[in-house]
TIVEX-270441 format. One line per 3 residues: number of its first residue (from 1); their letters; for each residue x, y, z of C-alpha. Coordinates in nm, 4 decimals, always signed. Example, Ala and Ser with C-alpha at 12.3 -4.5 7.8 and 13.67 -1.06 7.14 Angstrom:
# TIVEX-270441
1 = AS = +1.2300/-0.4500/+0.7800  +1.3670/-0.1060/+0.7140
//
This chain:
# TIVEX-270441
1 = ERL = -14.3348/-1.9203/-3.0315  -14.5946/-1.9129/-3.3101  -14.3506/-1.7345/-3.5414
4 = RER = -14.0873/-2.0000/-3.4722  -14.3370/-2.2760/-3.5465  -14.4383/-2.1107/-3.8769
7 = RGE = -14.0717/-2.0884/-3.9779  -14.0191/-2.4533/-3.8899  -13.7802/-2.3704/-3.6071
10 = SAA = -13.7495/-2.5649/-3.2901  -13.9558/-2.4260/-3.0067  -13.6987/-2.5591/-2.7587
13 = PAA = -13.5322/-2.2685/-2.5839  -13.1754/-2.2079/-2.6883  -13.1112/-2.0674/-2.3407
16 = SVL = -13.0260/-2.4143/-2.2153  -12.7032/-2.4052/-2.4187  -12.5064/-2.2131/-2.1522
19 = GPG = -12.5645/-2.0992/-1.7973  -12.4013/-1.8506/-1.5599  -12.0490/-1.9602/-1.4723
22 = SQL = -12.0007/-2.1509/-1.7996  -11.6779/-2.0835/-1.9845  -11.6785/-2.0384/-2.3616
25 = GNY = -11.3199/-1.9920/-2.4739  -11.1956/-1.6712/-2.3107  -11.5479/-1.5739/-2.2060
28 = LIL = -11.7104/-1.6367/-1.8682  -12.0896/-1.6361/-1.8997  -12.2452/-1.4025/-1.6426
31 = KQI = -12.6134/-1.4216/-1.7411  -12.8544/-1.4495/-2.0302  -12.9744/-1.1045/-2.1386
34 = GEG = -13.1890/-1.1842/-2.4399  -13.3259/-1.4393/-2.6800  -13.4575/-1.3954/-3.0290
37 = GMG = -13.5133/-1.5701/-3.3571  -13.1417/-1.5934/-3.4272  -13.0103/-1.7113/-3.0945
40 = VVY = -12.9409/-1.6278/-2.7352  -12.7500/-1.3252/-2.6074  -12.5388/-1.3460/-2.2936
43 = KAQ = -12.3550/-1.0927/-2.0852  -12.0031/-1.2308/-2.0414  -11.6625/-1.1345/-1.9089
46 = DTV = -11.3659/-1.1483/-2.1476  -11.1104/-1.3081/-1.9140  -10.8143/-1.2098/-2.1322
49 = LDR = -10.8953/-0.8444/-2.2023  -11.0872/-0.7949/-1.8754  -11.3954/-0.6332/-2.0264
52 = TVA = -11.7665/-0.7062/-2.0323  -11.9014/-0.8218/-2.3684  -12.2239/-0.9521/-2.5200
55 = LKI = -12.2157/-1.2942/-2.6831  -12.4815/-1.3719/-2.9430  -12.4909/-1.7466/-3.0025
58 = LPP = -12.6573/-1.9191/-3.2931  -12.7115/-2.2721/-3.1578  -12.6144/-2.5824/-3.3598
61 = HLA = -12.9751/-2.6732/-3.4508  -13.0103/-2.3325/-3.6205  -12.6592/-2.3458/-3.7684
64 = AND = -12.7774/-2.6446/-3.9709  -13.0259/-2.4141/-4.1467  -12.8587/-2.2430/-4.4449
67 = DFM = -13.0948/-1.9437/-4.4286  -13.0117/-1.8783/-4.0642  -12.6384/-1.9183/-4.1266
70 = HRF = -12.6588/-1.6693/-4.4124  -12.8426/-1.4163/-4.1927  -12.6021/-1.4725/-3.9033
73 = RTE = -12.2943/-1.4219/-4.1241  -12.4594/-1.1177/-4.2827  -12.4966/-0.9668/-3.9352
76 = AYA = -12.1305/-1.0347/-3.8605  -12.0050/-0.8879/-4.1881  -12.2355/-0.5881/-4.1546
79 = QAR = -12.1299/-0.5074/-3.8013  -11.7626/-0.5630/-3.8779  -11.7785/-0.2882/-4.1430
82 = LQH = -11.9414/-0.0338/-3.9150  -11.7629/+0.1767/-3.6548  -12.0009/+0.4371/-3.5152
85 = PNI = -12.0995/+0.5558/-3.1664  -12.4652/+0.4664/-3.2342  -12.4066/+0.1130/-3.3639
88 = VTL = -12.3010/-0.1752/-3.1393  -11.9405/-0.2717/-3.2149  -11.8590/-0.6277/-3.3224
91 = YSM = -11.5319/-0.7527/-3.1761  -11.5124/-1.1049/-3.3190  -11.6942/-1.4064/-3.4666
94 = LEV = -11.6204/-1.7571/-3.3405  -11.7270/-2.1115/-3.4148  -11.7472/-2.3271/-3.1024
97 = PAG = -11.9274/-2.6521/-3.0092  -12.2143/-2.4427/-2.8646  -12.2657/-2.2826/-3.2090
100 = FVL = -12.1521/-1.9709/-3.3917  -12.0804/-1.6728/-3.1686  -12.0699/-1.2977/-3.2253
103 = VME = -11.8624/-1.1186/-2.9603  -11.9947/-0.7643/-2.9305  -11.9823/-0.4518/-2.7234
106 = HVE = -12.2037/-0.4881/-2.4175  -12.4480/-0.2017/-2.3624  -12.5779/-0.1589/-2.0089
109 = GRN = -12.9313/-0.0350/-2.0594  -13.2693/-0.1242/-2.2063  -13.4206/-0.1324/-2.5507
112 = LHD = -13.6431/+0.1519/-2.6656  -13.9534/-0.0681/-2.6662  -13.9095/-0.1539/-2.2977
115 = VVK = -13.8266/+0.2073/-2.2064  -14.1464/+0.3390/-2.3673  -14.3504/+0.0546/-2.2189
118 = ARG = -14.2193/+0.1334/-1.8694  -14.2162/+0.5151/-1.8867  -14.4876/+0.5917/-2.1398
121 = SLS = -14.4359/+0.8502/-2.4092  -14.0963/+1.0159/-2.4251  -14.0742/+1.3913/-2.3967
124 = IEV = -14.0341/+1.5724/-2.7276  -13.6734/+1.6605/-2.6383  -13.5798/+1.3009/-2.5516
127 = AAD = -13.7652/+1.1573/-2.8529  -13.5921/+1.4051/-3.0852  -13.2508/+1.3180/-2.9391
130 = VMR = -13.3170/+0.9435/-2.9738  -13.4331/+0.9888/-3.3344  -13.1283/+1.2044/-3.4175
133 = QIA = -12.8960/+0.9348/-3.2835  -13.0806/+0.6613/-3.4746  -13.0571/+0.8734/-3.7915
136 = DGL = -12.6835/+0.9298/-3.7320  -12.6218/+0.5552/-3.6958  -12.8388/+0.4628/-3.9934
139 = GHA = -12.6815/+0.7394/-4.2022  -12.3384/+0.5938/-4.1334  -12.4624/+0.2458/-4.2236
142 = HRS = -12.6208/+0.3740/-4.5460  -12.3023/+0.5589/-4.6468  -12.1235/+0.2252/-4.5953
145 = GLV = -12.3687/+0.0596/-4.8360  -12.5794/-0.1154/-4.5711  -12.9546/-0.0950/-4.5123
148 = HGG = -13.0882/-0.2216/-4.1774  -13.3846/-0.4340/-4.2767  -13.5353/-0.4864/-3.9320
151 = LRP = -13.5157/-0.1617/-3.7397  -13.7754/-0.1454/-3.4635  -13.7801/-0.0176/-3.1041
154 = SNV = -13.6553/-0.3500/-2.9644  -13.3420/-0.3170/-3.1838  -13.2504/+0.0215/-3.0374
157 = LLD = -13.0685/+0.0142/-2.7032  -13.0447/+0.3127/-2.4701  -12.7702/+0.3249/-2.2111
160 = SQG = -12.7988/+0.5092/-1.8797  -12.6678/+0.8334/-2.0387  -12.9272/+0.8199/-2.3180
163 = TVK = -12.6832/+0.7078/-2.5881  -12.8491/+0.5035/-2.8623  -12.6922/+0.1815/-2.9910
166 = IID = -12.8489/+0.0096/-3.2919  -12.8373/-0.3713/-3.2766  -12.9497/-0.6784/-3.4708
169 = LGV = -12.8121/-0.6275/-3.8189  -12.9016/-0.9853/-3.9221  -13.1604/-0.8697/-4.1745
172 = SKF = -12.9387/-0.6018/-4.3268  -12.8703/-0.5813/-4.6969  -12.5596/-0.4498/-4.8707
//
């Protein structure tokens, strides 16, 4: 909240934009799964392709801010260029009355920060495997001319099989 206030952002939660059961184009909102400085993330069902997706929505009050729109579009362009097993896949970008939307691969799991907080230190073997996967994903991004400018444990998802998926490319630079 304090960071939002320093940036001049509204402290009003963007989560009120959509609720479970809401329809956004071809997407049925199942639940909110996250909220950050650049919007709200929902788990949704693609009713046309019959798959679970993540929708990251930049609400209209943030879309009016040129800096946020630049960062949001940067994330979309960055993710669209990257196809790698350790980077979340971007399927589409939409503009709807609720705001701008990134339609992405949904990862069933938790972020690295929450995993370490819940379990404590990772074993050397698990930590090495996680770091190798992060390095593989970042290496691919770097070879594509992209530097992730905000990598931290909360931007690294781990699925139930231990596969790493790097997210939140909004502060990336080409």
